[in-house]
C-alpha positions in Angstrom: -27.3 -63.5 -0.7 -30.3 -65.8 -1.0 -29.8 -68.9 -3.1 -32.2 -71.5 -4.4 -35.9 -72.1 -4.0 -36.0 -75.9 -3.9 -33.8 -78.4 -2.2 -32.9 -80.2 -5.4 -32.1 -77.0 -7.2 -30.2 -75.6 -4.3 -28.2 -78.7 -3.8 -27.5 -79.0 -7.6 -26.2 -75.4 -7.7 -23.9 -75.9 -4.7 -22.5 -79.2 -6.0 -21.9 -77.8 -9.5 -19.7 -75.1 -8.0 -17.9 -77.7 -5.9 -17.4 -80.0 -8.8 -15.6 -77.3 -10.7 -12.8 -77.5 -8.2 -9.9 -80.0 -8.4 -9.5 -81.2 -4.8 -6.5 -83.1 -6.0 -4.5 -79.8 -5.8 -4.3 -80.4 -2.1 -2.4 -83.7 -2.4 1.0 -82.2 -2.2 0.1 -80.2 0.9 -1.6 -83.2 2.6 -0.4 -84.6 5.9 -1.3 -88.1 4.6 -2.2 -89.4 1.2 -2.5 -92.6 -0.8 -2.2 -92.8 -4.6 -5.0 -93.7 -6.9 -6.2 -97.3 -6.4 -8.9 -98.5 -8.8 -10.1 -95.0 -9.3 -10.0 -93.8 -5.7 -7.4 -91.5 -4.1 -7.4 -90.6 -0.4 -5.8 -87.8 1.6 -6.0 -86.1 5.0 -5.3 -82.3 5.0 -5.6 -79.6 7.6 -7.8 -76.5 7.1 -4.7 -74.3 6.8 -3.1 -76.5 4.1 -6.3 -77.0 2.2 -6.5 -73.3 1.5 -9.5 -70.9 1.4 -10.6 -71.6 -2.2 -10.8 -75.3 -1.7 -12.3 -74.9 1.7 -15.2 -72.8 0.2 -15.8 -75.5 -2.3 -15.7 -78.2 0.4 -18.2 -76.3 2.5 -20.5 -76.0 -0.5 -20.1 -79.7 -1.2 -20.9 -80.6 2.4 -24.0 -78.4 2.4 -25.2 -79.8 -0.9 -24.8 -83.4 0.3 -26.6 -82.7 3.6 -29.5 -81.2 1.7 -29.7 -84.3 -0.5 -29.8 -86.6 2.5 -32.4 -84.4 4.2 -30.2 -83.6 7.2 -30.5 -79.9 6.6 -33.8 -78.0 6.5 -33.8 -76.5 3.0 -36.2 -73.7 4.0 -34.0 -72.6 6.9 -30.9 -72.8 4.7 -32.5 -70.7 2.0 -33.6 -68.1 4.6 -30.0 -67.9 6.0 -28.7 -67.4 2.4 -25.9 -70.0 2.8 -23.7 -70.7 -0.1 -22.0 -73.4 2.0 -21.7 -74.5 5.6 -20.5 -71.7 7.9 -16.8 -70.9 7.6 -16.7 -69.9 11.3 -17.5 -73.5 12.3 -14.2 -74.6 10.8 -11.0 -74.2 12.7 -7.4 -74.0 11.5 -6.4 -77.3 13.1 -9.4 -79.3 11.8 -8.4 -82.2 9.6 -10.3 -83.1 6.4 -10.3 -86.6 5.0 -11.2 -86.8 1.4 -11.7 -89.7 -1.1 -11.4 -88.4 -4.7 -12.0 -89.8 -8.1 -9.5 -89.5 -11.0 -10.8 -86.0 -11.9 -10.2 -84.7 -8.4 -14.0 -84.7 -7.5 -15.2 -85.7 -4.1 -16.5 -89.2 -3.5 -16.9 -89.1 0.3 -15.6 -87.1 3.2 -15.2 -86.9 7.0 -13.7 -84.4 9.3 -11.7 -84.7 12.6 -12.3 -81.6 14.6 -12.1 -79.9 18.0 -13.6 -76.8 19.5 -11.3 -73.9 20.4 -10.2 -73.5 24.0 -9.5 -77.1 25.1 -6.0 -76.2 26.2 -4.6 -78.8 28.7 -7.8 -79.6 30.5 -8.6 -83.2 31.3 -11.3 -84.7 29.1 -13.4 -85.4 32.3 -13.2 -81.8 33.5 -16.7 -80.6 34.0 -15.9 -77.0 33.1 -14.1 -77.6 29.8 -15.3 -76.4 26.4 -17.9 -78.9 25.0 -17.4 -80.9 21.8 -20.3 -80.4 19.2 -21.7 -83.8 20.0 -21.9 -82.9 23.7 -23.9 -79.8 22.8 -26.5 -82.1 21.4 -26.3 -85.1 23.8 -25.0 -83.5 27.0 -22.2 -85.1 29.0 -24.1 -87.3 31.5 -23.4 -90.4 29.3 -19.7 -90.1 30.2 -20.4 -90.7 33.9 -20.8 -94.4 33.2 -17.5 -94.8 31.4 -14.1 -95.6 32.8 -12.3 -92.7 31.3 -8.5 -92.5 32.1 -7.7 -89.6 34.4 -4.7 -88.6 32.2 -6.8 -88.3 29.0 -6.5 -84.7 27.9 -9.4 -83.1 26.1 -6.9 -81.8 23.5 -6.1 -85.4 22.6 -9.7 -86.2 21.7 -11.1 -85.5 18.2 -14.6 -85.5 17.0 -15.4 -87.4 13.8 -18.1 -85.5 12.0 -19.8 -84.6 8.8 -19.4 -88.0 7.2 -21.1 -87.9 3.8 -20.7 -89.5 0.4 -21.8 -88.2 -2.9 -25.5 -89.0 -3.0 -25.6 -88.4 -6.8 -23.5 -91.5 -7.6 -25.5 -94.7 -8.1 -24.8 -98.2 -7.0 -23.2 -99.0 -10.4 -20.4 -96.5 -9.7 -17.5 -98.7 -8.7 -15.4 -95.8 -7.4 -18.2 -94.6 -5.2 -18.6 -98.1 -3.7 -14.9 -98.3 -3.0 -14.6 -94.8 -1.6 -16.1 -95.5 1.9 -13.9 -98.4 2.9 -10.9 -96.7 1.3 -11.5 -93.5 3.3 -12.1 -95.4 6.5 -8.9 -97.3 6.1 -7.0 -94.1 5.3 -8.3 -92.3 8.4 -7.6 -95.3 10.7 -4.0 -95.5 9.5 -3.5 -91.8 9.7 -4.7 -91.7 13.3 -2.5 -94.6 14.4 0.7 -93.3 12.9 3.4 -93.2 15.7 3.9 -89.5 15.1 0.3 -88.9 16.2 0.0 -91.4 19.1 0.1 -88.6 21.8 -1.9 -86.1 19.7 -4.8 -88.4 19.0 -5.8 -90.7 21.9 -9.5 -90.9 21.4 -12.4 -90.2 19.0 -15.9 -89.0 19.8 -19.0 -88.0 17.9 -22.5 -89.3 17.4 -24.2 -91.7 15.0 -27.1 -94.1 14.4 -25.8 -97.2 16.2 -27.9 -99.6 14.2 -25.9 -98.7 11.1 -22.7 -96.9 11.9 -21.7 -99.2 14.8 -21.6 -102.2 12.5 -19.2 -100.4 10.2 -16.9 -99.4 13.1 -16.9 -103.0 14.4 -16.1 -104.2 10.9 -12.8 -102.4 11.2 -12.3 -104.0 14.7 -12.4 -100.7 16.5 -14.1 -101.1 20.0 -16.4 -98.3 20.7 -18.2 -97.3 23.9 -21.7 -96.2 22.9 -25.3 -96.4 24.2 -28.9 -96.8 23.2 -30.0 -94.2 20.7 -32.4 -91.5 21.8 -34.5 -88.8 20.1 -33.0 -85.3 20.1 -35.3 -82.3 19.4 -33.5 -79.3 18.0 -35.3 -75.9 17.7 -37.3 -75.7 14.4 -35.1 -72.7 13.4 -32.0 -74.8 13.6 -31.0 -75.9 10.0 -29.9 -79.3 11.3 -33.2 -80.1 13.0 -34.2 -82.7 10.4 -31.0 -84.7 10.9 -32.0 -85.6 14.5 -35.8 -85.5 13.9 -35.6 -88.4 11.4 -33.2 -90.7 13.2 -32.3 -91.6 16.7 -28.7 -91.1 17.5 -26.2 -91.8 20.3 -22.8 -90.4 21.3 -19.7 -92.6 21.4 -16.2 -92.5 22.6 -13.4 -94.8 21.3 -10.0 -95.1 22.9 -6.9 -95.5 20.7 -5.5 -97.8 23.5 -8.0 -100.4 22.3 -6.4 -100.7 18.9 -4.4 -103.9 19.1 -2.6 -106.4 16.9 -6.0 -108.0 15.8 -7.2 -104.6 14.6 -4.0 -103.9 12.5 -4.3 -107.4 11.0 -7.9 -106.7 10.1 -6.8 -103.5 8.3 -4.3 -105.5 6.3 -7.1 -107.9 5.2 -9.3 -105.0 4.2 -6.4 -103.4 2.3 -5.8 -106.7 0.5 -9.4 -106.9 -0.5 -9.4 -103.3 -1.8 -6.3 -104.1 -3.9 -8.3 -106.5 -6.0 -10.5 -105.7 -9.0 -14.0 -104.5 -8.3 -15.7 -107.9 -8.4 -13.1 -109.7 -6.3 -12.9 -106.8 -3.8 -16.6 -106.8 -3.2 -16.6 -110.6 -2.7 -13.7 -110.4 -0.2 -15.2 -107.5 1.7 -18.5 -109.3 2.0 -16.8 -112.5 3.2 -14.9 -110.6 5.9 -18.2 -110.0 7.7 -17.8 -113.6 8.8 -14.7 -112.8 10.9 -15.7 -110.7 13.9 -13.9 -109.1 16.9 -15.2 -110.1 20.3 -13.4 -107.3 22.0 -15.3 -104.6 24.0 -14.2 -101.0 24.6 -12.0 -100.8 27.7 -14.0 -97.6 28.6 -17.1 -99.7 29.4 -18.3 -100.6 32.9 -21.0 -103.1 33.7 -24.3 -101.4 34.3 -26.9 -104.1 34.8 -27.4 -107.4 36.5 -28.6 -110.1 34.1 -29.3 -113.8 34.1 -25.8 -115.2 33.7 -27.2 -118.6 32.5 -24.4 -121.2 32.4 -21.6 -118.6 31.9 -19.1 -117.5 34.5 -19.7 -114.0 35.8 -16.3 -112.8 34.6 -17.0 -113.8 31.1 -20.1 -111.5 31.0 -19.1 -108.6 33.2 -15.4 -108.0 32.4 -14.9 -105.2 29.8 -11.5 -106.8 29.1 -12.1 -109.4 26.4 -9.0 -111.3 27.4 -10.5 -112.0 30.8 -13.8 -113.0 29.2 -12.1 -115.4 26.8 -10.0 -117.1 29.5 -13.1 -117.5 31.7 -15.0 -119.1 28.9 -12.1 -121.4 28.2 -11.8 -122.6 31.8 -15.6 -123.2 32.0 -15.6 -125.1 28.7 -12.8 -127.4 29.7 -14.5 -128.0 33.0 -17.6 -129.2 31.0 -19.7 -126.4 32.6 -20.8 -124.9 29.3 -23.2 -127.1 27.3 -22.5 -126.7 23.6 -19.0 -125.2 24.1 -15.7 -127.0 23.6 -12.2 -125.9 24.3 -9.8 -127.3 21.7 -6.1 -127.3 21.1 -5.1 -127.1 17.4 -1.6 -127.8 16.0 0.1 -125.9 13.2 -1.4 -126.9 9.8 -4.4 -128.5 11.3 -7.8 -127.6 9.9 -10.6 -125.9 11.7 -14.4 -126.7 11.0 -16.2 -124.3 8.7 -19.7 -125.1 10.1 -19.0 -124.0 13.7 -18.2 -120.8 15.5 -14.4 -120.7 16.2 -13.3 -118.2 18.9 -9.5 -117.9 19.0 -8.3 -117.6 22.6 -4.6 -117.8 21.8 -2.7 -118.3 18.6 -3.4 -117.5 14.9 -5.8 -119.1 12.4 -5.6 -118.3 8.7 -8.7 -118.1 6.5 -8.2 -118.9 2.9 -10.4 -118.5 -0.2 -10.2 -119.7 -3.8 -9.4 -117.2 -6.5 -8.9 -118.3 -10.1 -8.6 -121.9 -8.9 -5.8 -121.1 -6.3 -5.9 -120.9 -2.6 -5.2 -117.4 -1.4 -5.1 -115.6 2.0 -8.5 -114.1 3.0 -8.4 -113.2 6.7 -6.3 -113.4 9.9 -8.0 -114.7 13.0 -6.0 -114.0 16.1 -6.8 -113.7 19.8 -10.3 -112.5 20.7 -11.4 -112.8 17.1 -14.0 -115.3 16.0 -15.1 -117.0 12.8 -18.9 -117.1 12.6 -20.4 -119.1 9.7 -22.9 -117.0 7.7 -24.3 -117.2 4.2 -20.9 -116.0 2.9 -19.4 -119.3 4.1 -19.0 -120.5 0.5 -16.2 -117.9 0.1 -14.1 -119.6 2.8 -12.2 -122.5 1.4 -10.4 -123.4 4.6 -9.5 -122.4 8.2 -6.0 -123.6 9.2 -4.0 -123.0 12.3 -0.8 -121.2 11.5 0.7 -121.9 15.0 -0.4 -123.7 18.2 -4.0 -122.5 18.9 -6.4 -122.5 21.8 -9.9 -122.0 20.6 -13.5 -122.2 21.8 -15.8 -124.0 19.4 -19.6 -123.8 19.5 -22.7 -123.5 17.4 -24.0 -120.1 16.3 -27.1 -120.2 18.6 -24.9 -120.7 21.7 -22.5 -117.9 20.6 -25.4 -115.5 20.0 -26.9 -116.4 23.4 -23.6 -115.5 25.2 -23.1 -112.3 23.1 -26.6 -111.0 23.8 -26.2 -111.6 27.6 -22.8 -109.9 27.6 -24.2 -106.9 25.7 -27.1 -106.6 28.1 -24.7 -106.3 31.1 -23.4 -103.0 29.6 -26.8 -101.5 28.6 -27.8 -98.3 30.3 -31.3 -96.8 30.6 -31.8 -93.9 28.2 -33.3 -91.6 30.7 -30.4 -91.8 33.2 -27.9 -91.7 30.4 -28.8 -88.3 28.8 -30.9 -86.4 31.3 -32.0 -83.0 30.3 -29.8 -81.3 27.7 -30.9 -77.8 28.3 -28.9 -76.3 25.4 -31.5 -77.9 23.1 -34.7 -77.2 24.9 -37.9 -77.1 22.9 -38.0 -73.3 22.9 -34.4 -73.1 21.7 -33.1 -71.1 24.7 
């Protein structure tokens, strides 16, 4: 069956069919679900529990959204006669995370998936079945990572097909909420104790300039690399997705999720519980609280000018070691512009300086309707960085004895740029030749 002659008409037809389905019917069968909050409901459901009828609608919705974003080549899709993304690319164990509006229509979506045939092979095994992102980027990039020997490939899941409803404008409050709501739902689903051994790492590919900031916002350390250009064969329907944007693969270990990450999720959850205007204000203000943790999978790749900083502070992938090295150097007066301070419970912390907590807990408060309320938690290896949103911070106060590094923003950025440079890898050596996507498509 051939459908559509123009991308807008084709996408509209696909999405009309998908909109006729109530995805809320899958709630009772979902492995994880959260009730409606300010017009957004989230759930995670397997392919088997989703059912074939809703799966067909979902595949039509995914295809329609990818056509609207320009990721798919409309001409190739029309020639293939697709009425949705291919059913054979979806496996029974795939997990589908959905954010729905009150009518059961999709707001945004992401899938966690695996290829068939992983069995019990180690993730590092050279002969195992590749993940979809590895078919695009190869596997040479994994050679520079410190991957645990006991990490099984079957405990790694690829996050893919993230898309939100492109038809909903910026004034649609539910659409604005849907992305952070879904991200929070997926994060909590993955880290449920019942799934700790089943899901130990996540992989995939993204545009690091955009997506990486969003991942870091949730305090999830990710091992990723410089983006590069991927050329798929012209006949591949996904060729535009890689032609129009440079991408990079990533690997994230669940072992890097710590107390600071969980506290961050609590603060995001608190923000999302507020009305639309207050939620937006709080989510924006949270950008001023950043994690200084790096992925434990990283290894230093380059020699750089250390400047005044101790070598361990720049080259250790373990943020705890970096923090302690900076603390020692600051207290020895070896770091111009940096100061190590001890703060007692109830003492205030300056709002016009970077505050990097080495040990302890600082609470950030904001004013809402004239009252001081909790805004954010700042624990070990988390820093407050003054930005234009500083007006939303009413106070920073130590909740317990705290050791912290205090500096100006320029000094903090100088250290951070040098630290990032240590872990940079040359693109050519990172990806090599990915023969599966040669120019002639062989």
